[in-house]
Structure formats: C-alpha cells, structure tokens
N, C-alpha and C positions, 0 to 999 in steps of 0.2 A: 504493500500500500504506500510505503514511503516514496518510491520512485513515481508511482502513478500520480500521487498528490503533488509531488514537485513539478511534474510536467503540466498538470492541470493549472498550477499557479505560475507557469511561465518559465520554469527552470528546466529548459529542454535539453541540457547537456548532462543531466543527472543520470548516473547509472547505479545499479544496485547489485549487491551480492550479500551472501551470508559472510560475515567476517572470516569465519574459519575456512571458507571455500576459496579465498584469494590465494592463488599460487604464484610462483615465479613466472610462469607462462602468462598469467593474467596481468601481472605487473609489467612485463615486457610489452605486451599488446597495448596496454593503457599508455605507457610511456611513449610508444610510437605515435600515438595520436595527440598527446599533449604533455607538456611539462608542468602545467598549472593544475595541480591536483589538490582538492579540498576533501578532507575526511569529515564526514557528517553522518555519524552512525548513532545508534541508540546511546543514551546517556548513562545506562547502567554499567555495572562492572564488566560484564561480558563485552559490551560495545567498546568501552575504553580499552580493554585488553586487546580486542581485535584491531582497533586503530593503531595501537602501539606495535603490534606484529606487522601490520601492513606498512607502517611508517619505516620500520627497520628494513623491510625488503626494498622499499623505495630508496632509502638512503644508501643502501648497498649498491644501487645503480646510479647514484649521484643526483637523486631527485629529493628536494625538500618539500614535503606536503604541508599544507596548512590545516588547522583544526577549526571547525565551525562549532562554537559552543551553543548548544540548544537548551541549556538549563534555563528555567526549571522544567521544560518539556522533556518527555522521555524519548521522543523520536521525531524525525522530520514531519511526518504526517500530523502528529499531535501539535507540533510547533506551528505549522502553517494554519491549521484550523483555529488555533488559539490566538496567534499573534499576527498572522498575515504575511504576505510576500514582501512588503516593504521592510518589515523588521528582519526577516531572514536575509534580505539583500544587505541590510546594514551589518548584520553579523558576518556575512561573507566578506564584505569590504574591510571589516576590522579583524578578520581572522589572522591569528598568529601562526608562525611556523611551529609545527608540532614538537620539534626538537627543543625549541626555546621553552615551551611549556613543561616538557619533561625535565629540563635542566632547572627551571625555577622550582619545581616540586622537590628536586633532590637537594637543593641548597637550603640548609636550615637557617632560621633567623633567630638569633644573630649568628653570623658566620664564626666558626671556631677560631680561636686565636693561634692555636698550635699548628705547626706545619704537618705533623703526622695525621691529625684529624682532617685537615684540609685535603691531604692526599687521599685519605680514605673516601671522602666525598667524591673526589674526582674519579677515582677508580670505580 
C-alpha cells in the first residue's frame, strides 16, 4: 500500500520492497538508474534495521542514501493520509544522509574526554 499511496499522491518514482528482500543485485539495478536514493520505510525497529542493511550495501558501492523521517507515522501510507504530500515533500527536501544519522546516534553526549573511549566510539 505504501508505494500505491505514494504514486496516488504524486511521488511517481517511489519503489517498494520488503527490506529483507533487497539484494546486491537489486542495489546494482537501482544504482544504475539513479544515485539519488531516499530510504523511506516503516518507522518500527524492523524498518530501521532494514534501512541500515540497505544503506550498508549502498555505501559499499559508493552511494550515500538519505533517510526520510516519517515519525510519528508508522509508514508512508499512514504519513500521507495523515499529513499530506506537501509535508512529505518537505521531509524529503530536508532528508539527511543516513550515515550522518547513524554517526550522530553513536556519539554520546557529552563526548568522552579520554582518547581510549573516543577510539572505542569510532570503532
């Protein structure tokens, strides 16, 4: 339903898959069509985990995907029905590189003062 709803709301380049079904072959095909990839999957733990896995595959091929935050909605279908196309377009325009988000989550606040703890975070 997510992709159907996205197309109904004018996002005609949206594609869909089950996160676990994305393979290296699919990543290669997608990269042959565009380098501008936005990850916009379910907001639950499974969706975030799938986006991280897909992002890792894309990065291995030199592509930095962006993440579209749908919170508080659970998926694109719910988001569009609740908030509309203009709000989704705004979120797309403001999307951050997925790797930047992962790095921000990994860095504690405040940053440790000792070098060994900083190296542990980097690793």
